[in-house]
C-alpha angles and dihedrals in degrees: 000000000000091000094056091050090051093050092049090048090053093051090048090052090049094051090044090053092046092054089059091056126081126230092270091064089052091066089062095067101029109112124245118291092022138097138203121270095176138355091277105028140065136199131201116253120251110286092033133084140192138186090276132024094233122027137176100197119098089211093067116115126218109212125200115257113228101219092180094057114114127288083044123192089200120094112197095170133227123336092015140096136212116241119195119219131183106285093355147024141225139201122240131188118250118251110286093031136087138189117270093226094050094245120132102223139021139176105223140019090243088059098054142342135218124239134189119272115228099223092179092060094045093050114019090182096064089107121052129237119318089015131108128211117233118194120226133180106292095349145026140240134212121233128187121238118250109286094031137088137192119268111240093231095049119034091193098051118082125204132194120271112225100220092179098057093038093051091238093127127099100213119150118248089249090063139061122234117235117189118226132181105287095353145022140238134220115225130184118260117250109287093023131098135194116276119244109284095021117098124217119256093022124126092237095050116143118190138200133197112284119235114204117219110272113243113212130175118263113269113272094014116125115190129146092203091053093047091054090052093052091048088057090049089061089053090052090051090055096045091049088072091064103024130068120266090246093058092047092051091051091051093050095048093046090052092049091047091053092047094053093042090057106022092173112185091001088085090059094057119103114269096251090052091051088054090052091050090051091051093053093045093050093046094047094046093052093050094047095048092047091051096046096043091064088071095052124107120249111279146069126299128192125182128176129182135199097260091052101263107148134182127197114183133169128191119194139161119246106313139157130227133047131315124209124196115194129198135167094264104020144032128198126197126183144144115277090224089069090064095054116085114220111265094009110123093187126103123290121244127203120180138178125188124190113203110180092169090064088076089076090064096040100056118132095015116159123236114233125197128208138276097002093054092216133132112267101232135128113255090239092054102051113157095032116116128202119265121241106234104173140038117277110251132190124205125196139171136198084250106076094196099088104136097098110027120192091225129024126258118228122217126188114199127197111206146149120303116286117238109238115263092015117128116238121208135192108223141173133209111258121194115236127218090252092061094258125087152211141214117275137176103207110131094009126097133185108237098182142337132209128181094276105012139055132192117215131185122199135179095209138037129245135109114319141192142161119251131193126210113249092228140039113283124213101207097177126075103255092215092054090046091055091046091050095051094043094046094046092046091053090045091052091056093046093046091051091051091045093051091049089049093052090048099045104031102087095183094069101037111125139110093295091052090050089057091049091049095052092046091050093049094049093048092045093053093043094050092044093051090046093054095043105038113015091104097044096114097139093099116043096205094048091045091052091051091050091049091050092049092050089047091054097042095049092045089049090051091052091048091054088049087056091050089049091054092045093050091048090052094047092049092050093047092053096039094117095042121072098227102112093126090067090050091051093049091048093048095045092052095050109028100078097042090046098038095052103016101056094053090046091055092049093048092045092053092046093048093047095049101043113004092160091066093067107101130026127218091259104026138032093237140099118302116235092222117121090003092290092142088068087073082081104022094051098058092037094053092046092050099048090045091053091044092053091050093047091048093053092048091048092052091050093050094048095045094052097042102039098039089057091054101047109038090166092078110092119244091232094053091045092053095047096048093043091053092046093049092046091050092050092050091051089062096042097047093051096246090134090067086084086079087076090065091051094061093112135104125005093332094055095102094049092047091049091056093045092047093049097045098044099041096042087057096050091110090054091055091050092052092044097050102035099036118017096039095044113097092208092053092047090051089050090050090053091051091049090050091054091051139290091246091073096057113136129214119271093252092053091050090052091049093050091045092050093048092047091053092047089057095051098047137032110195126163122279094259092047091050090056092051093047092050091051092047092047092053095055104025111034098177095150116214093006089062084077088079099036093045097016087237120124115216096180 
């Protein structure tokens, strides 16, 4: 009884003491995870619970509420799970899922939802080679590609299924199954070929026995040796049904090589019959090789036999780019696309056969040109036939349509040495209507010839060879040759005199004269080297050096012509403004670096890129192959086009400005002199070189004569315009003729020249000033009458 009273008394004292405390003191005795609700009472925080909602005892405990415990009042939704935390909870997506919003946690399914993660897209390499990743809800699986299966030791690694050994293929009995990675193919058995409508290497291929083309002797030809050869060909046709295509090809080529090494009675046949035999042999060989090569495996084959017969053959699947077949005496280069027949998915075949022994049957064969169908021989050499220089070669493709190729085929022949001044021709064997044949050149062009090699380019395929004319050929027009040498010789003399004049005549030395001098020197050296060394083709290296020097000198000459035209234009444009000193400074700074530097850069680039194209078999000049000749034609065409434009603009400026100043000059005289001056400048500035481009069509011969005459005399025009028709130069010539001791100083010469001009003409004051300025910077003599409307004659 006393104890209870004491306990009640203690509680009463405690409550009494609590009433005297504020709410801040309550927090000191509230248990963990609770908070004060009054000065004497506490409550558990959200997410926690106790025996009573509000308690006053500091010994009370607030326990965590497990919201996820079943039965749960929390709904996280599909593909998610509830996770309890101390005082709270959160929802998380199951493995393989993620929240739509990108957040990591949520409280309720209305707040967010979980969606499947595409592991295959996030990591494409989840499955190993030959396997594909397939996404599933919350995970993924690996599946092997068709033709593969999982390895037992690694469920993610796929390996090839051998359909052929496991009898899982569906090949026809006429074919043989060949396993490939992930699949298989059905190929015809040896001696068989796909039926019409069934393509080779397809799973539904059906084959039939292959019949080789039947070789038969040419009609009317009786030869025991030839009969024996064709009997053997029948045996090869039979054995091809049981042997591989490679073995059959070797047998055929060996038999042909033996036949041509020992022709026997074939050599006693008349020539026209030998030509017919050669035609039948070449046709039959091409058909047989094309048919057999379709059954060869992908790769390169080379066979060579004692008599020199050689086969190079390459089989490839559909590829792009070029293919080159090389042999001892010939090389062939063509585009792979030519070998592939449209719509044929099979492999492509390219073959080249060299048959040197065929030359025994093709002796004394005429060369026929198209379309006249006549023998190509000079009238003074009737009865002479071309000489066979090279081996006879045959080219064939898996595509039998080779008469009009979309791109040309290039052949390089090695042959016997060419006799100097003999014409070399690339020819092919054309079948005649009588079953025989002849050499022809249609569709074939000779790209270049050295002493022991020739490059040919043809737009069709057949049998080819290189022929040499049996007599010396004069390729050039003799009249043009004479005109060239006479014109250049005369130009050399005139250029030499002009250069000496520009150097020694002090009265005319200025920027304009410097331009004339450099142009004259470049043309002089170029013409001299052309006359002396253009035909020095005996040594290839020396010829290449000569070609490079000519390339540089003629480009330098054209560059100085451009500077001439530019200076003429600048002077005309500034004729009414006294600012010639700035023009002179500008010209002096640039003319030598441009005049000699630009050609040097062009030649250096050309020589570095294709040095072997300097020098042709007949001339020490640039070869036209691969557009190399445009290393000269391009800059030349650009320069004379610019010069022509500058000249026309200059004429227009001078005519408008000067005619308005001096109205005393008659219109008729103005027009005549302007036309004469313009014509002379056309020759000097190289604009007439455009005639070389016009040498096409019916007018080609006329243009060739005009081009040769006018351009070979360019040095004559320079001497005529800049020296003979210049009053100052003529006066200097008179003084030199009287004696060099009476030469006057440059200032005295200028004074005399000015006074002489003042006596012969009386223009207005303004016009006198313009003429004086023009005369100082453009002393063109008589032709200054037009440019300055002042006659110095």
